[in-house]
ROBA-13890 format. One record per residue (C-alpha): x, y, z; residue in one letter; residue number from 1. Coordinates in steps of 0.05 Angstrom, whole numbers, plus 5000, padded with zeros to 4 digits. Layout:
<pts>
<u = X; v = Y; w = Z; code = a; pos = NUM>
...
</pts>
This chain:
<pts>
<u = 6247; v = 3624; w = 5418; code = x; pos = 1>
<u = 6198; v = 3642; w = 5363; code = x; pos = 2>
<u = 6232; v = 3708; w = 5346; code = x; pos = 3>
<u = 6301; v = 3678; w = 5334; code = x; pos = 4>
<u = 6327; v = 3630; w = 5283; code = x; pos = 5>
<u = 6315; v = 3568; w = 5327; code = x; pos = 6>
<u = 6253; v = 3547; w = 5288; code = x; pos = 7>
<u = 6288; v = 3559; w = 5221; code = x; pos = 8>
<u = 6347; v = 3518; w = 5245; code = x; pos = 9>
<u = 6303; v = 3461; w = 5268; code = x; pos = 10>
<u = 6265; v = 3459; w = 5202; code = x; pos = 11>
<u = 6331; v = 3460; w = 5165; code = x; pos = 12>
<u = 6359; v = 3401; w = 5205; code = x; pos = 13>
<u = 6296; v = 3360; w = 5195; code = x; pos = 14>
<u = 6294; v = 3374; w = 5120; code = x; pos = 15>
<u = 6369; v = 3360; w = 5115; code = x; pos = 16>
<u = 6362; v = 3292; w = 5149; code = x; pos = 17>
<u = 6303; v = 3274; w = 5105; code = x; pos = 18>
<u = 6340; v = 3296; w = 5042; code = x; pos = 19>
<u = 6401; v = 3256; w = 5062; code = x; pos = 20>
<u = 6357; v = 3194; w = 5070; code = x; pos = 21>
<u = 6329; v = 3205; w = 5000; code = x; pos = 22>
<u = 6399; v = 3212; w = 4970; code = x; pos = 23>
<u = 6422; v = 3150; w = 5008; code = x; pos = 24>
<u = 6363; v = 3111; w = 4980; code = x; pos = 25>
<u = 6378; v = 3137; w = 4910; code = x; pos = 26>
<u = 6451; v = 3116; w = 4917; code = x; pos = 27>
<u = 6434; v = 3047; w = 4942; code = x; pos = 28>
<u = 6378; v = 3034; w = 4893; code = x; pos = 29>
<u = 6405; v = 3064; w = 4828; code = x; pos = 30>
<u = 6478; v = 3084; w = 4832; code = x; pos = 31>
<u = 6506; v = 3021; w = 4865; code = x; pos = 32>
<u = 6471; v = 2974; w = 4815; code = x; pos = 33>
<u = 6493; v = 3018; w = 4757; code = x; pos = 34>
<u = 6566; v = 3015; w = 4779; code = x; pos = 35>
<u = 6559; v = 2939; w = 4788; code = x; pos = 36>
<u = 6531; v = 2933; w = 4717; code = x; pos = 37>
<u = 6588; v = 2975; w = 4689; code = x; pos = 38>
<u = 6642; v = 2934; w = 4724; code = x; pos = 39>
<u = 6607; v = 2868; w = 4714; code = x; pos = 40>
<u = 6604; v = 2848; w = 4787; code = x; pos = 41>
<u = 6543; v = 2805; w = 4801; code = x; pos = 42>
<u = 6543; v = 2824; w = 4875; code = x; pos = 43>
<u = 6543; v = 2898; w = 4862; code = x; pos = 44>
<u = 6589; v = 2942; w = 4903; code = x; pos = 45>
<u = 6585; v = 2892; w = 4959; code = x; pos = 46>
<u = 6643; v = 2855; w = 4927; code = x; pos = 47>
<u = 6689; v = 2915; w = 4935; code = x; pos = 48>
<u = 6725; v = 2893; w = 4998; code = x; pos = 49>
<u = 6795; v = 2876; w = 5018; code = x; pos = 50>
<u = 6823; v = 2835; w = 5075; code = x; pos = 51>
<u = 6884; v = 2848; w = 5118; code = x; pos = 52>
<u = 6904; v = 2797; w = 5171; code = x; pos = 53>
<u = 6834; v = 2767; w = 5171; code = x; pos = 54>
<u = 6798; v = 2834; w = 5178; code = x; pos = 55>
<u = 6751; v = 2851; w = 5121; code = x; pos = 56>
<u = 6746; v = 2924; w = 5100; code = x; pos = 57>
<u = 6681; v = 2939; w = 5062; code = x; pos = 58>
<u = 6702; v = 2993; w = 5012; code = x; pos = 59>
<u = 6633; v = 2996; w = 4983; code = x; pos = 60>
<u = 6605; v = 3026; w = 5047; code = x; pos = 61>
<u = 6654; v = 3083; w = 5043; code = x; pos = 62>
<u = 6640; v = 3094; w = 4969; code = x; pos = 63>
<u = 6565; v = 3097; w = 4982; code = x; pos = 64>
<u = 6575; v = 3147; w = 5039; code = x; pos = 65>
<u = 6623; v = 3190; w = 4999; code = x; pos = 66>
<u = 6577; v = 3192; w = 4939; code = x; pos = 67>
<u = 6517; v = 3209; w = 4983; code = x; pos = 68>
<u = 6556; v = 3265; w = 5015; code = x; pos = 69>
<u = 6579; v = 3294; w = 4949; code = x; pos = 70>
<u = 6510; v = 3293; w = 4918; code = x; pos = 71>
<u = 6478; v = 3322; w = 4981; code = x; pos = 72>
<u = 6530; v = 3377; w = 4986; code = x; pos = 73>
<u = 6524; v = 3395; w = 4912; code = x; pos = 74>
<u = 6448; v = 3399; w = 4914; code = x; pos = 75>
<u = 6447; v = 3440; w = 4978; code = x; pos = 76>
<u = 6499; v = 3487; w = 4950; code = x; pos = 77>
<u = 6464; v = 3498; w = 4883; code = x; pos = 78>
<u = 6392; v = 3497; w = 4908; code = x; pos = 79>
<u = 6399; v = 3532; w = 4975; code = x; pos = 80>
<u = 6464; v = 3571; w = 4984; code = x; pos = 81>
<u = 6470; v = 3603; w = 4915; code = x; pos = 82>
<u = 6397; v = 3627; w = 4913; code = x; pos = 83>
<u = 6399; v = 3654; w = 4984; code = x; pos = 84>
<u = 6464; v = 3691; w = 4970; code = x; pos = 85>
<u = 6434; v = 3721; w = 4907; code = x; pos = 86>
<u = 6372; v = 3742; w = 4946; code = x; pos = 87>
<u = 6415; v = 3775; w = 5000; code = x; pos = 88>
<u = 6458; v = 3810; w = 4947; code = x; pos = 89>
<u = 6395; v = 3835; w = 4911; code = x; pos = 90>
<u = 6367; v = 3863; w = 4977; code = x; pos = 91>
<u = 6433; v = 3899; w = 4992; code = x; pos = 92>
<u = 6438; v = 3934; w = 4926; code = x; pos = 93>
<u = 6441; v = 4009; w = 4935; code = x; pos = 94>
<u = 6415; v = 4062; w = 4888; code = x; pos = 95>
<u = 6465; v = 4092; w = 4840; code = x; pos = 96>
<u = 6495; v = 4157; w = 4865; code = x; pos = 97>
<u = 6466; v = 4220; w = 4835; code = x; pos = 98>
<u = 6503; v = 4254; w = 4779; code = x; pos = 99>
<u = 6555; v = 4303; w = 4805; code = x; pos = 100>
<u = 6537; v = 4376; w = 4805; code = x; pos = 101>
<u = 6608; v = 4402; w = 4813; code = x; pos = 102>
<u = 6677; v = 4389; w = 4785; code = x; pos = 103>
<u = 6748; v = 4409; w = 4804; code = x; pos = 104>
<u = 6782; v = 4466; w = 4770; code = x; pos = 105>
<u = 6841; v = 4441; w = 4728; code = x; pos = 106>
<u = 6886; v = 4497; w = 4754; code = x; pos = 107>
<u = 6869; v = 4513; w = 4827; code = x; pos = 108>
<u = 6830; v = 4448; w = 4843; code = x; pos = 109>
<u = 6772; v = 4487; w = 4875; code = x; pos = 110>
<u = 6701; v = 4461; w = 4868; code = x; pos = 111>
<u = 6662; v = 4496; w = 4812; code = x; pos = 112>
<u = 6594; v = 4482; w = 4780; code = x; pos = 113>
<u = 6598; v = 4427; w = 4727; code = x; pos = 114>
<u = 6572; v = 4474; w = 4673; code = x; pos = 115>
<u = 6621; v = 4531; w = 4688; code = x; pos = 116>
<u = 6665; v = 4554; w = 4631; code = x; pos = 117>
<u = 6713; v = 4593; w = 4676; code = x; pos = 118>
<u = 6735; v = 4582; w = 4748; code = x; pos = 119>
<u = 6706; v = 4634; w = 4795; code = x; pos = 120>
<u = 6769; v = 4632; w = 4838; code = x; pos = 121>
<u = 6827; v = 4633; w = 4788; code = x; pos = 122>
<u = 6789; v = 4655; w = 4725; code = x; pos = 123>
<u = 6821; v = 4601; w = 4683; code = x; pos = 124>
<u = 6780; v = 4572; w = 4625; code = x; pos = 125>
<u = 6754; v = 4502; w = 4637; code = x; pos = 126>
<u = 6751; v = 4446; w = 4585; code = x; pos = 127>
<u = 6682; v = 4428; w = 4562; code = x; pos = 128>
</pts>
């Protein structure tokens, strides 16, 4: 259990739940009153409901949940996923290949040393 990713996964879930609670609190404490101030509703987003056949649909609950999800997803993407992907990419970088020591003859296509002025096989002059 300790060798695998189980501990990492457990820590990630706990941190994710705690972070979601923080974003939910931020949304309820700051964003909802800000939207209420902009639209002039004295009750905040709690007034955003509609009724169909006597059933009340609280739209504000969905808006709070959607905003919380978008903010959480954006922060996780920019603060976790992008840096981890950059770190993985940096660790996978390979060294540049060494400079070639041979080239192909322009006439017979055989491999000759890169500094050769004539091909050893067909004796044709090679461009510099």
